[in-house]
N, C-alpha and C positions, 0 to 999 in steps of 0.2 A: 368573467372572466373580468372584464371590465373593471366591473364594478368592486372585484378582489383586490385587484391593482389600487384601485383607486384610495380605498380603507387602511392597503399598506403601507401607499408610499403618505398618506396623512400619519400615523403614527410613527412612520420613521420621521416624520418632521418634528413633532411633538416630541419624540425621545430626545433628538438632536437638540431644539433646544433647551428641555430639562437639564440635559448637560452643557448646556452653552455659560461662558463666565458670565455674569449678569456685573455691568458698567457702574461706577455709583458714579449718582447725579450732582452735579457743583451744585443744587439748589440745596440738596440735606447735608451741606457742610458749610462750617461759619469755620472763619479763621479770626483769631485774636495774638497776634504781636507786642515783644513788645524789646527794642536793641539795646545793650549795652546796661545800666544802672538808668533808671525813668528818662531813658535817652541818650543822657550822658554816654560819651567813652569816648577813650586814653588813645587818639591815632597810634597807627602802629604797632598796639594791642589785640593777644588776641581779646576778645569782647560776645557776650554769650546774647544770643540772639534767643527770648523763650517765646514760643510759640503752642496756643493753646488748642486743640483743635474739638470739634465735635461734629458727631456724624449722627443722625437722623437716618438716613438709608440702607444702601447695600454695603456688607464688608469692603473694604479698601485696602489695599494694597497698595504702595506705590512710594513714592520721594519729596522729602522736603528740604528745599534746595534756597539758597540766599545767594542772590547775586551783588558782589562787593567790584566796584569799580579799579583799574589798574591801569597808570597814566590817564593819558588821553582817549585811547581807544580800548584797550584791553581790559579785559573782567577776568573773574573766578568766579566761580561756581562753585561753594560749598552746600552738603546734602549731606540729606541721615534719612533711612529707611522709616517707612511709615504702616503698620497696622494696627487698622483702625475696625472694630466689630462694629455692628449698626448698635444702634442706641447708645453710644458707647464717649468717654471723653477723655484726652490724654494732653499732656505736655510734654513737647520734645524741647533740647537744645541743642540750635546749632551752635558752632564755635567760630568764627570769623575773624581776622586780621583785614580790620581797615585801614589799611593807610591815607588814604586821598582824607579829604576835611568833604564828607558825606553827611549833606542834610535830610537824603530821602535813602530807603534802604528798600531792595525789593522783594520778594519773598512767594514763588510758587508751590505748591502742590500738586506734584502730577500722579496718573495712574500707571502701572506697571509699563505700559508702551510709548511711557513719556507724554501723554494726553494729559493739557493742563485742566485740571478740577478746578483750581481758583489759586487768584494772584491778589496778592495787597502789595500797595508801599509803606511804609511807615514811615510819615515824614514829619518834620519840626526836629530833627535832630539836634542833638549839641556837642559837635566833637571838641576835641582837646587839644590843644596844640602838644609836639610832642615834648616840648622847654618845659610845660608846665607838669602836674601828679596829678593823681587824685589822692583823696585825704577821708577817710570812712569813717563813721558815726556812730558808735551800736549805742541806742538805751533804750531805757522803757520811759523817760522820762525827761521829752526832746527840750523840755524848755531852757533845762538844766546846762546843754550845750548849742544854743538856740544862738549862744557866740560866735561860733565858729562859721556859722551861716555866711557872717561879714569875714571877707578877707581882709587880711593883716597884713600892711606893709612897715616894709624895714627890720624887717629882722629876716634875718638869712635862711631860718628853718621854716619858718610859718609864712610862707610868703607864694606865692605862684601853684596855688594851690585850686583845687576844683573838690567842693563838699558835697561827699555822697552818704545819704541815709542809710544802711543797711541793717537787715533783722535775721535772725535765724534762718530762714526761706530762701532768702535771695546773695547770702554769706560765700563768697565763694567757695569751691571743693577742688579747683583744681587750679596748681602752680603756677600756669601761664595767665590765668586769667587774673590769681594774684596779683602778681608781678606788676601791673598798673597799679597798685596802689603804693605809695609810700608812708603813709602814716596811719595808723589805727588809735581810733581816740574807744575805749570802751569805760561807760559809769553806768550805774544801778541799769545795770543788765545782768539779766540770768543765762550765763553760760553754758549751761547745765544743757539749754537745748542745743546746741551744738553739737552736728553728728559727727559722728567718729574720721570721716572722710576730711571734712571741716578743721577739725582741730589738728589734722596731719597737715593738712594746707597750711594755717596758721604755725605751725613749728620751723616749716622746711621757709617761709617765707622770711621768720625772723634770722634763720642761718642765715639767709641772704643777704640779709644789710635793711630788714623790714625797721620803719619805730613804733613801738606799742605803748600806747600809756594807758594806764590804769587809773581808772582812780579810786581812790579810796572809800575812807568815812562810816557815817551808817550800815551802807550799802556795800561796802568792800566787800563781802565775806561773799553776798548772792553774788558780785562781778567773778569773785576770784572761784567761785565755785566749782565749775567746768573744766577750768584751764591745773592741769598739771605741769611736774617739771617744772 
């Protein structure tokens, strides 16, 4: 009888462990993150925080959290759900409003129980003051727009700007993110690479008062090909 109870107990324990959720291990997860546009962001505007997660371990369900300071002692946590199967890689974007001149942003990956699996700090950020603005440069011929990298002085429109190189992969597709830019310059750029939501954002931005400069010449048709209306 004792032997029977022992066998039963072992079977029940094995069955319990079989159905018990397995927690992802921190060492099986890697995190790469970028804040804003290559580390540059406009203070007080909505800023994309792009995070690439790689999981070589057990399936993961959890959250990605971005912590932003507010005042001297306050903070806001922006988060998005994460679902990361075994042997997978996904990119997530968390949109955060960064009001302070932060040069370091903390990012945390947690499981469903709130346990921290990975945490990283993105350092060396370049906050731009609210009296300045972002100027977006889109070109497949960067030398042709190289002079915009040097800020112009003594010009009412083209002063106090921070040049930002963009392409079709990181061009904003949300109106609130696009509002950080006051001027866009398109030159020798294939606009057919834009997704529909990016074109909608560009249209809304123009209606809100954004300044768009389009280079013509030999590559003018290529630059205009994806733009309508």
